[in-house]
C-alpha positions as CSV (number, residue, x, y, z in Angstrom):
1,X,59.3,-50.6,-27.4
2,X,56.2,-52.6,-28.2
3,X,55.3,-53.0,-24.6
4,X,55.7,-49.2,-24.0
5,X,53.7,-48.3,-27.1
6,X,51.0,-50.8,-26.2
7,X,50.7,-49.2,-22.7
8,X,50.4,-45.8,-24.3
9,X,47.6,-46.9,-26.5
10,X,45.8,-48.5,-23.5
11,X,46.2,-45.2,-21.6
12,X,44.9,-43.2,-24.6
13,X,42.0,-45.5,-25.0
14,X,41.0,-45.2,-21.4
15,X,41.2,-41.4,-21.6
16,X,39.1,-41.5,-24.8
17,X,36.5,-43.7,-23.2
18,X,36.4,-41.5,-20.1
19,X,36.0,-38.3,-22.1
20,X,33.3,-40.0,-24.2
21,X,31.3,-41.1,-21.1
22,X,31.7,-37.6,-19.6
23,X,30.5,-36.0,-22.8
24,X,27.4,-38.3,-23.0
25,X,26.6,-37.6,-19.3
26,X,26.9,-33.9,-19.9
27,X,24.6,-34.1,-22.9
28,X,22.1,-36.1,-20.9
29,X,22.1,-33.5,-18.1
30,X,21.7,-30.6,-20.6
31,X,18.8,-32.4,-22.3
32,X,17.0,-32.9,-19.0
33,X,17.6,-29.3,-18.0
34,X,16.2,-28.1,-21.4
35,X,13.2,-30.4,-21.1
36,X,12.4,-29.4,-17.5
37,X,13.3,-25.7,-17.6
38,X,9.9,-24.5,-18.9
39,X,8.1,-26.2,-16.1
40,X,10.6,-24.9,-13.5
41,X,10.2,-21.3,-14.8
42,X,6.5,-21.7,-14.8
43,X,6.5,-22.8,-11.2
44,X,8.8,-20.0,-10.2
45,X,6.5,-17.5,-12.1
46,X,3.3,-18.8,-10.4
47,X,4.9,-18.7,-7.0
48,X,6.2,-15.2,-7.5
49,X,2.8,-14.0,-8.7
50,X,1.0,-15.5,-5.8
51,X,3.5,-14.1,-3.3
52,X,3.1,-10.6,-4.8
53,X,-0.7,-10.8,-4.6
54,X,-0.6,-11.9,-1.0
55,X,2.0,-9.2,-0.2
56,X,-0.1,-6.5,-1.8
57,X,-3.3,-7.6,-0.3
58,X,-2.2,-8.2,3.3
59,X,1.1,-6.5,4.0
60,X,2.1,-3.3,2.1
61,X,1.1,-1.5,-1.1
62,X,2.4,1.6,-2.9
63,X,-0.1,4.4,-3.8
64,X,0.2,7.4,-6.0
65,X,-1.4,10.6,-4.6
66,X,-2.8,12.6,-7.6
67,X,-4.2,15.6,-5.6
68,X,-3.1,18.1,-3.1
69,X,-5.8,17.5,-0.5
70,X,-3.2,16.5,2.1
71,X,-0.8,19.4,1.5
72,X,1.6,20.1,3.1
73,X,2.0,16.7,4.7
74,X,1.6,14.8,1.4
75,X,1.7,16.8,-1.9
76,X,0.2,16.1,-5.3
77,X,2.1,13.4,-7.3
78,X,3.8,11.9,-4.2
79,X,4.2,8.2,-3.9
80,X,3.5,6.7,-0.5
81,X,3.8,3.3,1.2
82,X,0.8,1.9,3.0
83,X,1.2,-1.1,5.4
84,X,-2.0,-3.0,5.5
85,X,-1.2,-5.2,8.5
86,X,-1.1,-2.4,11.1
87,X,-4.8,-2.7,11.7
88,X,-5.2,-6.4,10.8
89,X,-5.1,-8.8,7.9
90,X,-7.1,-8.6,4.6
91,X,-8.2,-11.4,2.2
92,X,-6.2,-11.4,-1.0
93,X,-7.8,-10.3,-4.2
94,X,-11.1,-9.1,-2.7
95,X,-9.2,-6.9,-0.1
96,X,-11.8,-7.6,2.6
97,X,-10.9,-7.6,6.4
98,X,-10.0,-11.0,7.8
99,X,-8.6,-10.3,11.2
100,X,-8.6,-7.0,13.2
101,X,-6.2,-6.3,16.0
102,X,-6.1,-2.5,16.0
103,X,-8.2,0.4,14.8
104,X,-7.3,3.8,13.3
105,X,-6.5,6.5,15.9
106,X,-7.0,10.2,15.8
107,X,-4.3,11.8,13.7
108,X,-3.6,8.7,11.5
109,X,-3.4,9.3,7.8
110,X,-5.4,6.5,6.2
111,X,-6.1,5.2,2.7
112,X,-9.7,4.0,2.2
113,X,-12.2,3.1,-0.4
114,X,-14.0,6.2,-1.8
115,X,-17.6,6.6,-0.7
116,X,-20.1,5.5,-3.4
117,X,-22.0,8.8,-3.4
118,X,-21.8,12.2,-1.9
119,X,-22.3,15.9,-2.6
120,X,-18.9,16.2,-4.4
121,X,-18.1,12.5,-4.9
122,X,-17.3,11.2,-8.4
123,X,-19.1,8.0,-7.5
124,X,-16.3,5.4,-8.1
125,X,-14.5,3.1,-5.7
126,X,-11.0,4.4,-6.1
127,X,-8.8,4.9,-3.0
128,X,-8.7,8.2,-1.1
129,X,-6.3,9.4,1.5
130,X,-7.3,11.6,4.5
131,X,-6.5,12.2,8.2
132,X,-8.6,10.6,10.9
133,X,-10.2,13.4,13.0
134,X,-12.9,11.8,15.1
135,X,-13.4,8.2,16.3
136,X,-16.5,6.2,17.0
137,X,-18.6,7.8,19.8
138,X,-16.9,11.2,19.4
139,X,-19.1,14.3,18.9
140,X,-17.6,16.3,16.1
141,X,-18.4,19.9,15.2
142,X,-16.8,22.5,12.9
143,X,-17.4,26.2,13.6
144,X,-15.7,28.6,11.1
145,X,-12.3,26.9,10.6
146,X,-12.1,25.3,14.1
147,X,-12.8,21.6,14.7
148,X,-14.3,20.6,18.0
149,X,-14.1,17.1,19.4
150,X,-16.5,16.5,22.3
151,X,-16.7,20.3,22.7
152,X,-12.9,20.7,23.0
153,X,-11.0,22.6,20.2
154,X,-8.7,20.3,18.3
155,X,-5.2,21.6,17.8
156,X,-4.1,20.8,14.2
157,X,-0.5,22.0,13.4
158,X,-0.6,19.9,10.2
159,X,-3.4,21.9,8.6
160,X,-2.5,24.0,5.5
161,X,-3.1,27.6,6.4
162,X,-5.0,29.5,3.7
163,X,-6.4,33.0,3.3
164,X,-9.9,31.7,2.5
165,X,-12.4,32.8,5.1
166,X,-14.4,30.2,6.9
167,X,-16.5,32.7,8.7
168,X,-20.0,31.4,9.2
169,X,-19.2,27.8,8.3
170,X,-21.0,25.3,10.5
171,X,-20.9,21.5,10.5
172,X,-22.6,19.3,13.1
173,X,-22.5,18.5,15.9
174,X,-22.7,14.8,14.8
175,X,-21.8,11.7,16.8
176,X,-19.6,9.3,15.0
177,X,-21.4,5.9,14.7
178,X,-19.9,2.7,16.0
179,X,-17.4,1.2,13.5
180,X,-16.8,4.4,11.7
181,X,-14.4,7.4,11.6
182,X,-14.6,11.0,10.5
183,X,-11.9,12.2,8.1
184,X,-10.6,15.5,6.7
185,X,-7.8,16.5,4.4
186,X,-5.0,18.7,5.7
187,X,-5.7,21.1,2.9
188,X,-9.1,22.1,4.1
189,X,-9.7,24.6,1.3
190,X,-9.2,21.9,-1.4
191,X,-10.3,18.5,0.0
192,X,-13.2,16.3,-0.8
193,X,-13.8,14.7,2.7
194,X,-16.4,13.9,5.4
195,X,-17.7,17.5,5.3
196,X,-19.2,17.0,1.8
197,X,-20.4,13.4,1.7
198,X,-24.0,12.3,2.1
199,X,-22.8,9.9,4.7
200,X,-19.9,11.8,6.4
201,X,-18.4,8.7,8.2
202,X,-16.1,6.1,6.8
203,X,-16.6,2.5,7.8
204,X,-13.5,1.1,9.4
205,X,-13.9,-2.0,7.3
206,X,-13.3,0.2,4.2
207,X,-9.9,1.4,5.6
208,X,-7.2,-0.2,3.5
209,X,-4.2,0.8,5.7
210,X,-2.2,3.6,7.3
211,X,0.1,5.8,5.3
212,X,3.7,5.0,6.4
213,X,6.0,7.3,4.4
214,X,6.5,9.3,1.3
215,X,9.0,7.2,-0.6
216,X,9.3,9.4,-3.7
217,X,8.3,13.0,-4.4
218,X,8.7,15.4,-7.3
219,X,10.2,17.7,-4.6
220,X,13.2,16.0,-2.9
221,X,12.9,17.5,0.6
222,X,12.9,16.4,4.2
223,X,9.5,14.7,3.8
224,X,10.9,11.9,1.6
225,X,11.7,8.8,3.6
226,X,10.3,10.2,6.9
227,X,7.7,8.1,8.8
228,X,4.3,10.0,8.7
């Protein structure tokens, strides 16, 4: 009996010592985790912030469109996605061009920095969205409501058709300078664009990116999710 009881005590003692060592080891791991967790979370937070800044500056950014100057393609209060890498790479924070491998093409809907001054410009540097109509070297002219590029009438199925008469309106002809584009809104009756600026041409370096899609709209219709 004594030998059996002594063996039981030894077994219980070993289990107790094992559990005690495991408890102390667990407490040590927890203390280390508590001590290091603020630094770990700080690192994760900083890495996330830097990644978001680089993503926004160089890859893609979401924009809110407050006006109807691009109706019917993009309506007021639409949210759009604008990839910035389609034309090149931009420097984070200052949003300046770094590398260029492509340029806006006629028909592209682009987001760009608002001209500093113009006939109807509010004078700030907020972003604007318009459609590229003429490229560098093109001769652009508008007679009544018809746009001519190098003397050829431009077919524009995307333009909002309105009842306002453009009879007698004349713009140009002007040649688009090197490194610039001529832009117009699809809603020609309600758009602040190249027609009204002191300098009617947008520097390509000021183009932030090309509108890719309407990802949310007050009106859930076939435009939402469609590549522009």
